[in-house]
Backbone as a chain_set.jsonl record, in Angstrom:
{"seq": "XXXXXXXXXXXXXXXXXXXXXXXXXXXXXXXXXXXXXXXXXXXXXXXXXXXXXXXXXXXXXXXXXXXXXXXXXXXXXXXXXXXXXXXXXXXXXXXXXXXXXXXXXXXXXXXXXXXXXXXXXXXXXXXXX", "coords": {"N": [[-4.21, -14.152, -20.356], [-5.947, -12.158, -18.211], [-6.262, -8.64, -17.944], [-5.538, -6.674, -14.953], [-8.094, -4.952, -13.544], [-9.028, -2.243, -12.035], [-11.867, -0.79, -10.296], [-13.748, 2.23, -10.189], [-15.014, 2.211, -7.8], [-13.397, 0.811, -6.115], [-11.147, 2.586, -5.953], [-12.376, 4.714, -4.484], [-12.9, 3.59, -2.054], [-10.278, 3.022, -1.334], [-9.523, 5.613, -1.01], [-11.121, 6.514, 1.182], [-9.922, 4.775, 3.13], [-7.461, 5.832, 3.079], [-7.799, 8.394, 4.371], [-8.895, 7.465, 6.905], [-6.382, 6.205, 7.899], [-4.83, 8.553, 7.796], [-6.068, 9.794, 9.883], [-5.473, 8.033, 12.017], [-2.796, 8.236, 11.961], [-2.191, 11.009, 12.415], [-3.3, 10.887, 15.221], [-1.533, 9.112, 16.475], [0.882, 10.719, 16.353], [0.093, 12.634, 17.887], [-0.156, 11.563, 20.618], [2.4, 10.664, 20.95], [3.834, 13.142, 20.861], [2.69, 14.109, 23.306], [3.579, 12.148, 25.079], [6.504, 12.506, 24.627], [6.629, 15.087, 25.675], [5.882, 14.624, 28.552], [7.907, 12.597, 29.192], [10.816, 13.307, 28.467], [12.759, 12.169, 25.606], [12.182, 9.527, 25.825], [10.285, 8.691, 23.733], [11.474, 9.648, 21.357], [14.008, 8.516, 21.191], [13.535, 5.926, 20.38], [11.597, 6.119, 18.087], [11.68, 8.075, 15.247], [10.704, 11.295, 14.953], [10.65, 12.668, 12.442], [10.125, 10.574, 10.558], [7.644, 9.887, 11.071], [6.441, 12.325, 10.612], [7.048, 12.331, 7.716], [5.525, 10.141, 6.85], [2.973, 11.067, 7.409], [2.834, 13.255, 5.643], [3.289, 11.971, 3.154], [0.854, 10.465, 3.104], [-1.088, 12.463, 3.004], [-0.408, 13.608, 0.664], [-1.061, 11.444, -1.163], [-3.73, 11.278, -0.665], [-4.668, 13.873, -1.547], [-3.963, 13.373, -4.302], [-5.481, 11.218, -5.131], [-7.991, 12.29, -4.706], [-8.206, 14.278, -6.455], [-7.972, 12.992, -8.817], [-10.315, 11.46, -8.81], [-12.015, 13.258, -8.715], [-13.105, 14.545, -6.498], [-14.588, 17.011, -4.517], [-14.908, 19.722, -2.098], [-17.118, 21.87, -0.556], [-15.924, 24.972, 0.795], [-15.896, 25.438, 4.373], [-17.809, 27.718, 6.248], [-16.243, 29.723, 8.426], [-16.62, 30.959, 11.556], [-15.309, 33.807, 13.515], [-14.159, 33.035, 16.719], [-14.809, 33.711, 20.142], [-12.829, 32.89, 22.206], [-10.631, 32.471, 20.926], [-8.742, 34.679, 20.494], [-7.785, 34.682, 23.317], [-6.461, 32.239, 23.444], [-4.445, 32.62, 21.647], [-2.948, 34.563, 22.872], [-2.227, 33.417, 25.127], [-0.738, 31.252, 24.152], [1.355, 32.717, 22.983], [2.406, 33.907, 25.239], [3.391, 31.371, 26.698], [5.169, 30.714, 24.721], [7.148, 32.877, 25.021], [7.748, 32.588, 27.609], [9.155, 30.095, 27.578], [11.341, 30.76, 26.497], [13.268, 32.003, 28.372], [15.696, 31.594, 28.824], [17.069, 32.517, 26.924], [18.742, 35.437, 25.152], [17.687, 38.693, 26.067], [17.084, 40.401, 23.961], [16.843, 38.601, 21.906], [14.714, 37.042, 22.667], [12.69, 38.838, 22.679], [12.548, 39.45, 19.878], [11.952, 36.959, 18.755], [9.49, 36.531, 19.892], [7.75, 38.637, 19.306], [7.856, 38.084, 16.41], [6.412, 35.747, 16.521], [4.025, 36.467, 17.174], [3.321, 38.121, 15.325], [3.125, 36.283, 13.205], [0.962, 34.644, 14.297], [-0.883, 36.737, 14.108], [-1.174, 37.22, 11.292], [-2.044, 34.646, 10.403], [-4.445, 34.338, 11.707], [-5.781, 36.547, 10.286], [-5.715, 35.515, 7.684], [-7.334, 33.301, 8.048], [-9.716, 34.184, 9.147], [-10.606, 36.3, 7.547], [-12.974, 37.88, 5.751]], "CA": [[-4.415, -13.629, -19.146], [-6.9, -10.865, -18.261], [-5.615, -7.434, -17.08], [-6.091, -6.276, -13.72], [-9.024, -3.666, -13.766], [-9.623, -1.618, -10.675], [-13.072, -0.005, -10.636], [-13.825, 3.706, -9.632], [-15.402, 2.129, -6.411], [-12.263, 0.448, -5.294], [-10.363, 3.778, -5.676], [-13.185, 5.534, -3.45], [-12.553, 2.697, -0.917], [-8.86, 3.413, -1.073], [-9.492, 7.158, -0.595], [-11.657, 6.607, 2.456], [-9.05, 4.135, 4.176], [-6.29, 6.74, 3.433], [-8.382, 9.161, 5.322], [-8.761, 6.791, 8.264], [-4.991, 6.036, 8.03], [-4.383, 9.915, 8.243], [-6.514, 10.071, 11.209], [-4.686, 7.284, 13.005], [-1.26, 8.648, 12.045], [-2.326, 12.177, 13.449], [-3.667, 10.655, 16.606], [-0.402, 8.615, 17.018], [1.698, 11.715, 16.439], [-0.298, 13.787, 19.224], [0.188, 10.773, 21.703], [4.028, 10.793, 20.811], [4.25, 14.407, 21.344], [2.343, 14.184, 24.542], [4.528, 11.23, 25.721], [7.808, 13.191, 24.684], [6.506, 16.224, 26.74], [5.964, 14.027, 29.686], [9.22, 11.97, 29.597], [11.799, 13.714, 27.274], [13.728, 11.38, 25.079], [11.478, 8.363, 25.788], [9.798, 8.318, 22.419], [12.348, 10.101, 20.338], [15.153, 7.572, 21.346], [12.838, 4.84, 19.686], [10.883, 6.348, 16.838], [11.912, 9.301, 14.832], [9.551, 12.302, 14.691], [10.661, 12.815, 11.105], [9.638, 9.423, 9.857], [6.255, 9.99, 11.294], [6.053, 13.541, 9.756], [7.024, 12.039, 6.353], [4.56, 9.403, 6.491], [1.831, 11.796, 7.231], [3.02, 14.052, 4.469], [3.022, 11.059, 2.209], [-0.638, 10.143, 3.176], [-1.741, 13.769, 2.477], [-0.264, 13.602, -0.891], [-1.868, 10.314, -1.748], [-5.227, 11.706, -0.668], [-4.822, 14.932, -2.665], [-3.889, 12.976, -5.598], [-6.684, 10.362, -5.299], [-9.17, 13.008, -4.704], [-8.177, 15.069, -7.772], [-8.348, 11.969, -9.999], [-11.591, 11.002, -8.739], [-12.98, 14.579, -8.964], [-13.758, 14.788, -5.285], [-14.263, 18.297, -4.102], [-15.695, 19.999, -0.892], [-17.332, 23.288, -0.242], [-15.252, 25.576, 1.856], [-16.775, 25.747, 5.314], [-17.962, 29.061, 6.649], [-15.625, 29.819, 9.653], [-16.875, 32.316, 12.307], [-14.446, 33.981, 14.586], [-14.334, 32.457, 18.16], [-14.234, 34.652, 21.321], [-11.848, 32.221, 22.816], [-9.438, 32.293, 20.181], [-7.731, 35.629, 21.028], [-7.068, 34.553, 24.382], [-5.736, 31.218, 23.269], [-3.368, 33.102, 20.926], [-2.29, 35.224, 23.815], [-1.75, 32.284, 26.08], [0.305, 30.659, 23.209], [2.323, 33.77, 23.015], [3.183, 33.937, 26.715], [4.051, 30.105, 26.758], [6.514, 30.817, 23.917], [8.008, 33.825, 25.642], [8.248, 31.985, 28.822], [9.827, 28.899, 27.197], [12.784, 31.166, 26.041], [13.596, 32.957, 29.23], [17.135, 31.384, 29.032], [17.669, 33.164, 25.757], [19.149, 36.778, 25.516], [16.377, 39.344, 26.146], [16.71, 40.777, 22.532], [16.349, 37.363, 21.126], [13.271, 36.57, 23.146], [11.682, 39.868, 22.345], [12.483, 39.344, 18.446], [11.206, 35.648, 18.475], [8.255, 36.764, 20.437], [7.26, 39.523, 18.328], [7.755, 37.494, 15.077], [5.571, 34.546, 16.596], [2.732, 37.339, 17.637], [2.969, 38.616, 13.844], [2.695, 35.122, 12.466], [-0.365, 34.442, 14.61], [-2.023, 37.792, 13.643], [-1.435, 36.877, 9.883], [-2.738, 33.348, 10.236], [-5.833, 34.88, 12.048], [-6.395, 37.334, 9.303], [-5.856, 34.732, 6.755], [-8.413, 32.165, 8.326], [-11.005, 34.673, 9.298], [-10.815, 37.284, 6.553], [-14.224, 37.725, 4.884]], "C": [[-5.266, -12.428, -19.126], [-6.031, -9.954, -17.56], [-6.336, -7.186, -16.012], [-6.957, -4.913, -13.819], [-9.433, -3.292, -12.524], [-10.785, -0.527, -10.989], [-12.789, 1.193, -9.848], [-14.116, 3.513, -7.904], [-14.149, 1.71, -5.391], [-11.231, 1.708, -4.941], [-11.12, 4.834, -4.489], [-12.785, 4.766, -2.143], [-11.174, 3.012, -0.366], [-8.701, 4.774, -0.431], [-10.003, 7.058, 0.839], [-10.684, 5.821, 3.576], [-7.668, 5.039, 4.08], [-6.795, 7.835, 4.466], [-8.362, 8.531, 6.731], [-7.259, 6.531, 8.757], [-4.462, 7.35, 8.518], [-4.907, 10.09, 9.566], [-5.809, 9.422, 12.338], [-3.452, 7.763, 13.235], [-1.229, 9.984, 12.939], [-2.456, 11.811, 15.003], [-2.204, 10.019, 17.246], [0.773, 9.469, 17.264], [1.268, 12.532, 17.52], [-0.062, 12.887, 20.464], [1.826, 10.915, 21.826], [4.499, 11.975, 21.234], [3.977, 14.603, 22.888], [3.328, 13.406, 25.525], [5.949, 11.904, 25.683], [7.887, 14.312, 25.521], [6.63, 15.584, 28.143], [7.257, 13.305, 30.307], [10.264, 12.055, 28.345], [12.663, 12.736, 26.959], [13.138, 9.864, 25.128], [10.768, 7.775, 24.568], [10.73, 8.614, 21.261], [13.512, 9.237, 20.299], [14.623, 6.343, 20.538], [12.495, 5.032, 18.24], [11.344, 7.847, 16.549], [10.762, 10.098, 14.392], [9.487, 12.582, 13.017], [10.015, 11.783, 10.242], [7.974, 9.514, 10.088], [5.699, 11.213, 10.535], [5.929, 13.197, 8.258], [5.913, 11.167, 6.06], [3.178, 10.1, 6.699], [1.694, 12.544, 5.878], [2.676, 13.049, 3.177], [1.4, 10.603, 2.152], [-1.505, 11.259, 2.625], [-1.682, 13.816, 1.082], [-0.919, 12.704, -1.627], [-3.198, 10.732, -1.748], [-5.511, 12.757, -1.482], [-4.705, 14.348, -3.988], [-4.988, 12.04, -6.06], [-7.813, 11.29, -5.647], [-9.264, 13.89, -6.026], [-8.554, 14.15, -8.958], [-9.613, 11.651, -10.176], [-12.726, 12.196, -8.794], [-13.588, 14.897, -7.686], [-13.492, 16.176, -4.94], [-15.136, 18.641, -2.96], [-15.834, 21.552, -1.008], [-16.464, 23.855, 0.934], [-16.138, 25.932, 3.096], [-16.733, 27.167, 5.717], [-17.38, 29.089, 8.132], [-16.012, 31.201, 10.207], [-15.78, 32.66, 13.303], [-14.944, 33.564, 15.948], [-13.946, 33.652, 19.158], [-13.123, 34.156, 21.921], [-10.595, 32.254, 22.145], [-8.249, 33.366, 20.46], [-6.995, 35.521, 22.296], [-6.275, 33.321, 24.429], [-4.44, 31.582, 22.601], [-2.392, 33.824, 21.994], [-1.747, 34.539, 24.796], [-0.553, 31.696, 25.468], [1.542, 31.579, 23.328], [3.131, 33.742, 24.333], [3.723, 32.666, 27.005], [5.36, 30.227, 25.939], [7.41, 31.703, 24.458], [8.639, 33.307, 26.687], [9.156, 30.979, 28.569], [11.313, 29.496, 26.871], [13.51, 32.39, 27.021], [15.212, 32.85, 29.343], [17.849, 32.06, 27.732], [18.245, 34.694, 26.154], [17.772, 37.702, 25.582], [16.173, 39.829, 24.772], [16.392, 39.645, 21.698], [15.024, 37.001, 21.402], [12.381, 37.58, 22.646], [11.467, 39.579, 20.659], [11.494, 38.085, 18.12], [9.739, 35.774, 18.89], [7.263, 37.505, 19.6], [6.887, 38.876, 16.994], [6.573, 36.297, 15.303], [4.14, 35.502, 16.788], [2.384, 37.637, 16.058], [2.518, 37.537, 13.05], [1.311, 34.695, 12.826], [-1.411, 35.412, 14.14], [-2.201, 37.513, 11.998], [-2.122, 35.759, 9.649], [-4.182, 33.655, 10.55], [-6.454, 35.538, 10.937], [-6.559, 36.679, 8.061], [-7.036, 33.674, 6.637], [-9.818, 33.055, 8.345], [-11.273, 36.021, 8.609], [-12.156, 37.018, 5.966], [-14.233, 38.666, 3.718]], "O": [[-5.243, -11.698, -20.116], [-5.197, -10.318, -16.73], [-7.55, -7.381, -15.958], [-6.41, -3.87, -14.178], [-10.211, -4.023, -11.912], [-10.646, 0.41, -11.774], [-11.875, 1.285, -9.029], [-13.704, 4.239, -6.999], [-13.959, 2.126, -4.248], [-10.629, 1.801, -3.871], [-10.478, 5.591, -3.761], [-12.344, 5.423, -1.201], [-10.948, 3.226, 0.825], [-7.918, 5.028, 0.485], [-9.278, 7.537, 1.711], [-10.673, 6.192, 4.75], [-6.841, 4.939, 4.987], [-6.052, 8.084, 5.416], [-7.802, 9.13, 7.649], [-6.986, 6.65, 9.952], [-3.734, 7.382, 9.51], [-4.146, 10.56, 10.412], [-5.551, 9.995, 13.396], [-2.942, 7.801, 14.355], [-0.501, 10.125, 13.922], [-1.797, 12.378, 15.874], [-1.801, 10.38, 18.352], [1.595, 9.19, 18.137], [2.141, 13.168, 18.111], [0.268, 13.526, 21.463], [2.344, 11.291, 22.877], [5.507, 12.003, 21.94], [4.799, 15.128, 23.639], [3.789, 13.904, 26.552], [6.587, 11.859, 26.735], [8.941, 14.614, 26.08], [7.498, 16.038, 28.887], [7.613, 13.35, 31.484], [10.488, 11.187, 27.502], [13.394, 12.315, 27.856], [13.697, 9.028, 24.419], [10.667, 6.56, 24.395], [10.751, 7.872, 20.278], [14.082, 9.232, 19.208], [15.524, 5.718, 19.979], [12.943, 4.332, 17.331], [11.384, 8.701, 17.435], [9.942, 9.672, 13.579], [8.415, 12.691, 12.42], [9.39, 12.138, 9.242], [7.193, 9.178, 9.197], [4.643, 11.145, 9.906], [4.987, 13.604, 7.579], [5.296, 11.392, 5.019], [2.232, 9.611, 6.081], [0.703, 12.488, 5.15], [1.862, 13.382, 2.315], [0.857, 10.433, 1.061], [-2.483, 11.048, 1.908], [-2.657, 14.019, 0.359], [-1.38, 13.045, -2.717], [-3.861, 10.582, -2.775], [-6.535, 12.701, -2.164], [-5.399, 14.865, -4.863], [-5.385, 12.057, -7.225], [-8.493, 11.155, -6.664], [-10.348, 14.143, -6.553], [-9.294, 14.484, -9.883], [-10.14, 11.528, -11.281], [-13.948, 12.073, -8.888], [-14.634, 15.545, -7.732], [-12.341, 16.606, -5.015], [-16.115, 17.918, -2.776], [-14.967, 22.324, -1.419], [-16.333, 23.193, 1.963], [-17.09, 26.689, 2.905], [-15.695, 27.807, 5.55], [-18.013, 28.504, 9.011], [-15.845, 32.279, 9.636], [-15.33, 31.713, 13.948], [-16.121, 33.762, 16.25], [-12.974, 34.391, 19.001], [-12.294, 35.01, 22.234], [-9.547, 32.073, 22.763], [-7.072, 33.043, 20.619], [-5.896, 36.039, 22.49], [-5.438, 33.211, 25.324], [-3.412, 30.974, 22.899], [-1.174, 33.653, 21.941], [-0.772, 35.013, 25.378], [0.511, 31.612, 26.08], [2.621, 31.157, 23.744], [4.348, 33.57, 24.396], [4.733, 32.774, 27.7], [6.455, 29.898, 26.394], [8.586, 31.345, 24.403], [9.854, 33.43, 26.846], [10.077, 30.914, 29.382], [12.319, 28.795, 26.975], [14.108, 33.385, 26.613], [15.915, 33.744, 29.815], [19.073, 32.092, 27.605], [18.201, 35.092, 27.318], [16.776, 37.223, 25.04], [15.031, 39.684, 24.337], [15.624, 39.82, 20.752], [14.24, 36.678, 20.51], [11.303, 37.214, 22.178], [10.327, 39.498, 20.204], [10.493, 38.161, 17.408], [8.861, 35.168, 18.276], [6.162, 37.068, 19.266], [5.781, 39.067, 16.489], [5.881, 35.952, 14.345], [3.117, 34.937, 16.404], [1.259, 37.397, 15.619], [1.606, 37.721, 12.244], [0.505, 34.402, 11.943], [-2.557, 35.085, 13.831], [-3.323, 37.597, 11.497], [-2.872, 35.77, 8.672], [-5.071, 33.294, 9.78], [-7.581, 35.185, 10.587], [-7.426, 37.099, 7.294], [-7.567, 33.27, 5.603], [-10.822, 32.729, 7.711], [-12.108, 36.793, 9.08], [-12.422, 35.847, 5.694], [-15.176, 38.66, 2.927]]}, "num_chains": 1, "name": "protein.A"}
């Protein structure tokens, strides 16, 4: 009997198919979150978000592993600061603070300031030159 030999081209096709599967999984997860936001409990009663998250994580790990084995590398894109981004961060900060109005005032302040600090650190990490 002959041994099964998989060529490098087959691994590249698998790599590209994993990218497509990741795109579909992220799209499905987005639609699930929107559906859960519109009708709470409708999606989560049928499908566990943790299963979808674990499957997305496994897809990412498979893509990373195959990419390293195939020697696929990408140049880091040049990211410029966006003028709209600070307003989106402020809007997100206000939404988070507003969603915790039933919390005690001190807890709301601590969580909101921690969130703002995390947003600031992420902004500095991404757009630091």
